[in-house]
Z-matrix of the N, CA and C atoms (Angstrom, degrees):
N
C 1 1.447
C 2 1.522 1 111.49
N 3 1.332 2 116.88 1 -37.44
C 4 1.466 3 119.65 2 178.78
C 5 1.523 4 110.45 3 -63.91
N 6 1.343 5 116.29 4 -38.61
C 7 1.457 6 120.01 5 179.70
C 8 1.526 7 110.21 6 -65.80
N 9 1.337 8 117.00 7 -40.94
C 10 1.460 9 120.43 8 178.41
C 11 1.524 10 110.73 9 -64.07
N 12 1.342 11 116.71 10 -41.45
C 13 1.462 12 119.99 11 177.77
C 14 1.518 13 110.58 12 -62.94
N 15 1.337 14 116.69 13 -40.47
C 16 1.458 15 120.58 14 179.30
C 17 1.518 16 110.65 15 -62.77
N 18 1.336 17 116.47 16 -41.37
C 19 1.457 18 120.86 17 179.10
C 20 1.523 19 109.54 18 -65.42
N 21 1.337 20 117.19 19 -44.33
C 22 1.465 21 120.79 20 179.03
C 23 1.525 22 110.84 21 -61.58
N 24 1.339 23 117.03 22 -43.03
C 25 1.467 24 120.55 23 178.62
C 26 1.517 25 110.82 24 -63.38
N 27 1.330 26 116.28 25 -41.68
C 28 1.463 27 120.09 26 -179.96
C 29 1.526 28 110.47 27 -65.52
N 30 1.336 29 117.44 28 -40.11
C 31 1.460 30 120.26 29 178.20
C 32 1.524 31 111.48 30 -65.99
N 33 1.317 32 116.31 31 -39.52
C 34 1.461 33 119.30 32 178.29
C 35 1.532 34 110.22 33 -63.05
N 36 1.330 35 116.67 34 -41.63
C 37 1.464 36 120.37 35 178.33
C 38 1.526 37 110.19 36 -65.08
N 39 1.335 38 116.78 37 -40.39
C 40 1.458 39 121.02 38 178.85
C 41 1.519 40 110.07 39 -63.26
N 42 1.324 41 116.45 40 -42.95
C 43 1.459 42 120.58 41 -178.86
C 44 1.525 43 110.73 42 -64.41
N 45 1.317 44 116.40 43 -39.56
C 46 1.460 45 119.41 44 178.47
C 47 1.520 46 110.51 45 -64.27
N 48 1.329 47 117.04 46 -42.26
C 49 1.462 48 119.75 47 178.69
C 50 1.516 49 110.98 48 -69.11
N 51 1.332 50 117.83 49 -36.22
C 52 1.461 51 122.04 50 -178.36
C 53 1.511 52 112.92 51 -78.00
N 54 1.330 53 118.17 52 -16.31
C 55 1.457 54 121.33 53 -176.91
C 56 1.519 55 112.35 54 -78.15
N 57 1.321 56 117.71 55 -15.83
C 58 1.465 57 119.95 56 179.05
C 59 1.515 58 110.61 57 -67.34
N 60 1.320 59 116.59 58 147.34
C 61 1.458 60 119.67 59 -178.68
C 62 1.519 61 111.70 60 -74.44
N 63 1.308 62 117.34 61 -35.10
C 64 1.464 63 120.78 62 178.39
C 65 1.522 64 108.62 63 -138.42
N 66 1.335 65 117.60 64 130.58
C 67 1.454 66 119.14 65 -179.38
C 68 1.524 67 111.37 66 -71.07
N 69 1.322 68 114.57 67 148.98
C 70 1.454 69 119.46 68 177.32
C 71 1.519 70 108.62 69 -74.24
N 72 1.327 71 117.74 70 138.95
C 73 1.457 72 118.61 71 176.29
C 74 1.524 73 109.45 72 -68.42
N 75 1.338 74 117.82 73 138.86
C 76 1.457 75 119.05 74 -179.45
C 77 1.520 76 111.49 75 -67.63
N 78 1.310 77 115.01 76 136.34
C 79 1.451 78 121.13 77 175.63
C 80 1.517 79 107.48 78 -125.29
N 81 1.302 80 116.97 79 172.77
C 82 1.456 81 120.62 80 -179.33
C 83 1.518 82 111.16 81 -61.58
N 84 1.331 83 117.81 82 -32.51
C 85 1.461 84 121.44 83 -177.96
C 86 1.518 85 113.71 84 -76.92
N 87 1.344 86 118.06 85 -32.59
C 88 1.457 87 118.84 86 -175.81
C 89 1.523 88 113.62 87 -115.09
N 90 1.321 89 119.13 88 12.36
C 91 1.464 90 121.61 89 -178.14
C 92 1.520 91 111.33 90 -62.80
N 93 1.321 92 118.93 91 -43.76
C 94 1.462 93 121.03 92 -179.41
C 95 1.518 94 110.65 93 -73.95
N 96 1.311 95 118.16 94 -32.47
C 97 1.465 96 121.54 95 -177.13
C 98 1.521 97 112.17 96 -75.64
N 99 1.328 98 118.45 97 -18.84
C 100 1.452 99 120.53 98 -177.69
C 101 1.517 100 111.47 99 -104.91
N 102 1.317 101 117.65 100 37.21
C 103 1.460 102 120.20 101 176.59
C 104 1.514 103 108.71 102 -63.75
N 105 1.330 104 115.58 103 121.23
C 106 1.451 105 120.09 104 -175.73
C 107 1.522 106 109.63 105 -111.47
N 108 1.346 107 116.59 106 154.07
C 109 1.451 108 119.57 107 177.25
C 110 1.518 109 109.91 108 -61.41
N 111 1.326 110 115.69 109 142.71
C 112 1.438 111 119.66 110 -178.85
C 113 1.517 112 109.36 111 -121.58
N 114 1.337 113 117.50 112 133.17
C 115 1.444 114 119.55 113 178.62
C 116 1.524 115 109.80 114 -68.30
N 117 1.323 116 116.41 115 151.60
C 118 1.454 117 119.55 116 -176.76
C 119 1.514 118 112.34 117 -122.83
N 120 1.324 119 118.94 118 17.90
C 121 1.457 120 120.19 119 179.81
C 122 1.517 121 109.88 120 -143.65
N 123 1.329 122 114.87 121 177.94
C 124 1.455 123 120.79 122 -179.28
C 125 1.524 124 111.20 123 -62.37
N 126 1.337 125 115.63 124 154.60
C 127 1.461 126 119.78 125 175.57
C 128 1.522 127 107.81 126 -80.98
N 129 1.333 128 117.57 127 146.43
C 130 1.456 129 119.92 128 -178.60
C 131 1.523 130 111.29 129 -68.73
N 132 1.329 131 115.96 130 157.70
C 133 1.456 132 121.10 131 179.38
C 134 1.522 133 109.31 132 -66.81
N 135 1.333 134 115.80 133 148.24
C 136 1.463 135 119.53 134 178.32
C 137 1.519 136 109.23 135 -62.21
N 138 1.322 137 116.48 136 140.05
C 139 1.450 138 120.72 137 -178.97
C 140 1.512 139 113.75 138 90.00
N 141 1.325 140 118.61 139 -4.46
C 142 1.454 141 121.12 140 176.71
C 143 1.514 142 108.64 141 -67.81
N 144 1.353 143 118.02 142 151.55
C 145 1.461 144 119.32 143 178.84
C 146 1.518 145 111.11 144 -58.88
N 147 1.303 146 116.26 145 134.13
C 148 1.452 147 120.40 146 176.33
C 149 1.509 148 114.84 147 85.42
N 150 1.336 149 118.69 148 8.81
C 151 1.458 150 119.48 149 -178.59
C 152 1.522 151 112.90 150 -110.91
N 153 1.322 152 118.68 151 5.91
C 154 1.463 153 121.19 152 -174.10
C 155 1.523 154 113.53 153 -78.77
N 156 1.329 155 118.84 154 -21.72
C 157 1.450 156 121.28 155 -177.62
C 158 1.508 157 112.20 156 111.21
N 159 1.325 158 118.51 157 -22.62
C 160 1.460 159 121.96 158 176.26
C 161 1.525 160 108.27 159 -91.93
N 162 1.313 161 116.46 160 148.97
C 163 1.463 162 122.00 161 -179.78
C 164 1.529 163 109.77 162 -61.71
N 165 1.339 164 117.57 163 134.02
C 166 1.456 165 121.68 164 -178.94
C 167 1.523 166 111.99 165 -72.81
N 168 1.334 167 118.83 166 -18.91
C 169 1.455 168 121.99 167 -178.81
C 170 1.529 169 112.60 168 -93.21
N 171 1.318 170 117.31 169 -52.67
C 172 1.470 171 120.19 170 -173.92
C 173 1.528 172 112.90 171 -109.49
N 174 1.320 173 118.48 172 -1.89
C 175 1.470 174 125.00 173 178.54
C 176 1.518 175 114.48 174 63.03
N 177 1.338 176 117.57 175 18.48
C 178 1.461 177 118.70 176 174.67
C 179 1.529 178 108.30 177 -73.62
N 180 1.294 179 116.99 178 155.89
C 181 1.452 180 121.22 179 -176.80
C 182 1.511 181 114.19 180 -88.29
N 183 1.332 182 118.96 181 15.14
C 184 1.468 183 120.12 182 -174.92
C 185 1.523 184 111.83 183 -115.95
N 186 1.323 185 116.55 184 57.98
C 187 1.460 186 121.58 185 179.08
C 188 1.520 187 109.93 186 -71.97
N 189 1.324 188 115.62 187 150.57
C 190 1.459 189 121.16 188 179.39
C 191 1.532 190 109.68 189 -74.95
N 192 1.313 191 118.78 190 119.47
C 193 1.462 192 119.72 191 -178.90
C 194 1.528 193 112.57 192 -65.38
N 195 1.317 194 118.28 193 -35.23
C 196 1.467 195 120.43 194 -178.46
C 197 1.519 196 111.44 195 -67.87
N 198 1.316 197 117.07 196 -38.57
C 199 1.461 198 121.52 197 178.21
C 200 1.528 199 109.52 198 -68.51
N 201 1.339 200 117.07 199 -38.93
C 202 1.463 201 121.20 200 178.74
C 203 1.528 202 110.43 201 -66.38
N 204 1.324 203 117.35 202 -43.33
C 205 1.459 204 120.49 203 179.70
C 206 1.518 205 111.81 204 -65.46
N 207 1.322 206 116.98 205 -39.84
C 208 1.454 207 120.64 206 -175.76
C 209 1.525 208 112.79 207 -75.52
N 210 1.340 209 117.59 208 -43.50
C 211 1.464 210 120.46 209 -172.28
C 212 1.522 211 114.27 210 -116.17
N 213 1.324 212 118.05 211 -6.66
C 214 1.451 213 120.53 212 -179.67
C 215 1.519 214 113.50 213 76.61
N 216 1.322 215 118.16 214 20.72
C 217 1.460 216 122.67 215 179.69
C 218 1.513 217 109.67 216 -121.49
N 219 1.327 218 115.93 217 133.00
C 220 1.460 219 120.11 218 174.54
C 221 1.518 220 107.54 219 -92.43
N 222 1.303 221 115.82 220 111.59
C 223 1.459 222 121.17 221 179.56
C 224 1.522 223 107.95 222 -142.41
N 225 1.339 224 115.92 223 137.51
C 226 1.457 225 119.44 224 -178.61
C 227 1.530 226 110.02 225 -78.94
N 228 1.290 227 115.51 226 166.34
C 229 1.460 228 121.64 227 -177.65
C 230 1.526 229 111.38 228 -59.26
N 231 1.336 230 117.92 229 -44.35
C 232 1.462 231 121.53 230 -176.82
C 233 1.528 232 111.72 231 -64.29
N 234 1.322 233 117.98 232 -44.35
C 235 1.466 234 120.99 233 -179.85
C 236 1.528 235 110.86 234 -68.94
N 237 1.325 236 117.02 235 -38.58
C 238 1.468 237 120.01 236 178.35
C 239 1.511 238 109.90 237 -64.67
N 240 1.306 239 116.71 238 -41.37
C 241 1.463 240 121.59 239 -179.71
C 242 1.528 241 110.83 240 -65.39
N 243 1.330 242 117.13 241 -40.10
C 244 1.463 243 121.48 242 179.86
C 245 1.526 244 111.87 243 -69.47
N 246 1.327 245 117.87 244 -30.27
C 247 1.459 246 121.12 245 -176.24
C 248 1.504 247 115.16 246 -104.39
N 249 1.337 248 118.01 247 19.60
C 250 1.459 249 118.19 248 -176.58
C 251 1.523 250 113.94 249 -98.98
N 252 1.314 251 118.75 250 -4.60
C 253 1.460 252 121.93 251 -179.89
C 254 1.517 253 112.19 252 -70.08
N 255 1.311 254 115.91 253 -178.12
C 256 1.463 255 122.12 254 -179.37
C 257 1.527 256 110.18 255 -55.86
N 258 1.315 257 116.93 256 121.05
C 259 1.458 258 122.03 257 179.48
C 260 1.515 259 114.38 258 80.24
N 261 1.330 260 118.21 259 3.47
C 262 1.461 261 121.97 260 -178.99
C 263 1.518 262 111.84 261 -75.09
N 264 1.325 263 115.55 262 164.68
C 265 1.462 264 121.07 263 -178.41
C 266 1.526 265 112.70 264 -63.71
N 267 1.334 266 117.13 265 -29.25
C 268 1.458 267 120.21 266 -173.75
C 269 1.522 268 112.09 267 -117.97
N 270 1.319 269 116.79 268 29.59
C 271 1.459 270 119.87 269 177.08
C 272 1.531 271 108.22 270 -71.84
N 273 1.319 272 116.09 271 136.81
C 274 1.459 273 120.58 272 179.24
C 275 1.522 274 109.89 273 -110.85
N 276 1.331 275 114.46 274 151.40
C 277 1.461 276 122.38 275 178.75
C 278 1.513 277 108.60 276 -124.40
N 279 1.307 278 115.87 277 146.93
C 280 1.461 279 119.22 278 172.98
C 281 1.523 280 108.13 279 -74.25
N 282 1.308 281 116.05 280 163.94
C 283 1.460 282 120.62 281 -178.58
C 284 1.522 283 111.34 282 -62.03
N 285 1.329 284 117.28 283 -43.10
C 286 1.470 285 119.63 284 -178.33
C 287 1.524 286 110.96 285 -65.45
N 288 1.320 287 117.79 286 -37.80
C 289 1.465 288 120.38 287 179.43
C 290 1.533 289 110.78 288 -69.28
N 291 1.323 290 116.93 289 -39.79
C 292 1.468 291 120.73 290 177.74
C 293 1.528 292 110.33 291 -62.34
N 294 1.322 293 116.48 292 -40.43
C 295 1.465 294 120.08 293 179.12
C 296 1.521 295 111.29 294 -67.87
N 297 1.330 296 117.73 295 -41.40
C 298 1.461 297 121.52 296 -178.11
C 299 1.528 298 112.17 297 -70.62
N 300 1.319 299 117.83 298 -47.55
C 301 1.460 300 121.26 299 -174.94
C 302 1.522 301 113.69 300 -75.80
N 303 1.335 302 117.86 301 -32.56
C 304 1.459 303 120.79 302 -174.38
C 305 1.525 304 112.91 303 -113.93
N 306 1.321 305 117.60 304 5.91
C 307 1.467 306 123.45 305 175.95
C 308 1.528 307 112.25 306 52.79
N 309 1.320 308 115.79 307 45.06
C 310 1.453 309 121.99 308 178.56
C 311 1.525 310 109.82 309 -98.42
N 312 1.308 311 116.00 310 153.51
C 313 1.468 312 120.78 311 179.34
C 314 1.528 313 109.73 312 -95.93
N 315 1.326 314 115.62 313 166.98
C 316 1.467 315 120.76 314 176.00
C 317 1.525 316 110.44 315 -58.89
N 318 1.317 317 115.92 316 -39.64
C 319 1.459 318 120.61 317 -178.95
C 320 1.532 319 111.40 318 -61.95
N 321 1.328 320 117.74 319 -40.23
C 322 1.457 321 120.97 320 179.72
C 323 1.529 322 111.54 321 -68.09
N 324 1.308 323 117.19 322 -33.04
C 325 1.461 324 121.14 323 -177.33
C 326 1.523 325 113.29 324 -85.37
N 327 1.312 326 117.97 325 -24.54
C 328 1.459 327 121.77 326 -173.29
C 329 1.524 328 111.11 327 -68.96
N 330 1.323 329 116.67 328 114.71
C 331 1.460 330 122.36 329 -178.78
C 332 1.513 331 113.43 330 -64.75
N 333 1.302 332 117.99 331 -26.79
C 334 1.459 333 121.38 332 -179.10
C 335 1.522 334 111.21 333 -74.50
N 336 1.312 335 116.83 334 -15.24
C 337 1.475 336 121.28 335 178.21
C 338 1.525 337 111.15 336 -109.79
N 339 1.320 338 117.18 337 22.35
C 340 1.452 339 120.81 338 177.69
C 341 1.519 340 113.71 339 90.69
N 342 1.315 341 118.15 340 10.38
C 343 1.459 342 121.64 341 179.98
C 344 1.519 343 111.64 342 -87.32
N 345 1.307 344 116.03 343 -147.99
C 346 1.456 345 121.96 344 -176.35
C 347 1.526 346 112.70 345 -82.64
N 348 1.308 347 114.97 346 152.76
C 349 1.457 348 120.94 347 173.14
C 350 1.519 349 107.80 348 -79.01
N 351 1.304 350 116.65 349 150.54
C 352 1.458 351 119.73 350 -178.74
C 353 1.519 352 110.64 351 -143.99
N 354 1.314 353 113.95 352 162.44
C 355 1.455 354 121.57 353 175.89
C 356 1.525 355 106.59 354 -105.47
N 357 1.301 356 116.44 355 131.73
C 358 1.468 357 120.90 356 178.84
C 359 1.515 358 108.85 357 -105.17
N 360 1.328 359 114.93 358 127.56
C 361 1.456 360 121.63 359 177.17
C 362 1.513 361 109.05 360 -126.78
N 363 1.315 362 118.17 361 150.72
C 364 1.462 363 119.63 362 175.04
C 365 1.525 364 109.32 363 -58.64
N 366 1.318 365 116.04 364 141.66
C 367 1.455 366 120.90 365 -178.27
C 368 1.524 367 109.74 366 -63.68
N 369 1.344 368 117.85 367 123.31
C 370 1.460 369 120.15 368 -177.30
C 371 1.530 370 113.47 369 -73.74
N 372 1.330 371 117.35 370 -17.04
C 373 1.465 372 120.38 371 -178.98
C 374 1.518 373 112.33 372 -79.85
N 375 1.311 374 116.82 373 -41.40
C 376 1.459 375 120.73 374 -178.86
C 377 1.521 376 108.05 375 -162.83
N 378 1.310 377 117.20 376 130.84
C 379 1.460 378 121.94 377 -177.61
C 380 1.525 379 111.99 378 -65.32
N 381 1.338 380 117.23 379 -20.40
C 382 1.465 381 119.84 380 -179.66
C 383 1.528 382 112.52 381 -76.65
N 384 1.327 383 117.36 382 -18.19
C 385 1.468 384 121.10 383 178.76
C 386 1.525 385 109.17 384 -78.49
N 387 1.309 386 116.26 385 167.49
C 388 1.462 387 121.29 386 178.84
C 389 1.521 388 111.22 387 -67.76
N 390 1.323 389 115.50 388 161.71
C 391 1.456 390 120.98 389 178.66
C 392 1.524 391 111.04 390 -61.73
N 393 1.315 392 115.67 391 148.08
C 394 1.456 393 121.65 392 176.68
C 395 1.525 394 107.35 393 -85.73
N 396 1.330 395 115.88 394 134.32
C 397 1.462 396 121.03 395 177.91
C 398 1.510 397 108.62 396 -108.00
N 399 1.316 398 115.42 397 131.85
C 400 1.456 399 121.55 398 -179.45
C 401 1.520 400 109.11 399 -116.81
N 402 1.331 401 115.61 400 136.21
C 403 1.458 402 123.20 401 -179.56
C 404 1.527 403 108.99 402 -122.13
N 405 1.329 404 117.17 403 148.68
C 406 1.461 405 120.96 404 174.44
C 407 1.529 406 108.65 405 -73.22
N 408 1.339 407 116.49 406 131.21
C 409 1.461 408 120.80 407 -177.66
C 410 1.529 409 111.53 408 -58.20
N 411 1.322 410 118.00 409 -43.31
C 412 1.460 411 118.41 410 -176.73
C 413 1.529 412 112.04 411 -65.72
N 414 1.350 413 118.21 412 -32.21
C 415 1.459 414 120.31 413 176.18
C 416 1.524 415 110.72 414 -70.88
N 417 1.335 416 116.26 415 -36.74
C 418 1.471 417 120.46 416 177.32
C 419 1.520 418 109.72 417 -65.50
N 420 1.340 419 117.06 418 -42.66
C 421 1.465 420 120.75 419 178.97
C 422 1.521 421 111.19 420 -62.99
N 423 1.338 422 117.26 421 -42.70
C 424 1.463 423 120.20 422 178.15
C 425 1.515 424 111.31 423 -61.22
N 426 1.337 425 116.89 424 -41.64
C 427 1.462 426 120.68 425 179.45
C 428 1.529 427 110.88 426 -65.87
N 429 1.331 428 117.12 427 -40.19
C 430 1.459 429 120.92 428 -178.65
C 431 1.530 430 111.58 429 -67.41
N 432 1.332 431 116.95 430 -32.76
C 433 1.462 432 120.54 431 -178.69
C 434 1.525 433 112.94 432 -86.00
N 435 1.321 434 117.35 433 -12.65
C 436 1.472 435 120.94 434 -178.19
C 437 1.511 436 111.72 435 -73.15
C-alpha cells in the first residue's frame, strides 16, 4: 500500500508539473526542485499510434508531453487521470511490482536493452535512493505474455 501511495503521489506531482502551459527555464535556484521524469528508451517512429500530439482517447490537442516522451502515447491529463485506477488503460507499476507480479527480469524491463519504456521520477521515500521507474501495466502484461 505504501508503494501504491508513493506512485499515486508521484503521478499527482507529475500531473501538476505537466499541467503548466510552459515549463519554467531551469535556474541555479530551482534546478534541483524541478527534477522531471526522464524517458529511458528510444522515441517511437513518426506516425506510430499515439505520437501525433492529440489525445488518443478524446482527440483533444493537449496531450501530456512527459507521458508521450516516457511511454510513446499521446494522452491528455483528464483521460490519463480517468484511466489510471486499478485495471485502467493508463495504470502504472513500479519496477519492483512489475518484476514481482509478472516474473520479469531487469533485462526484459530495461529500455536501453530493447525492453519497455519507462518514466523516471525521483524516489519519494528518500532522495538518496535511486530513481523510481514506472511502467504502463498493459505494456508489462503484453511483454509477460509474449
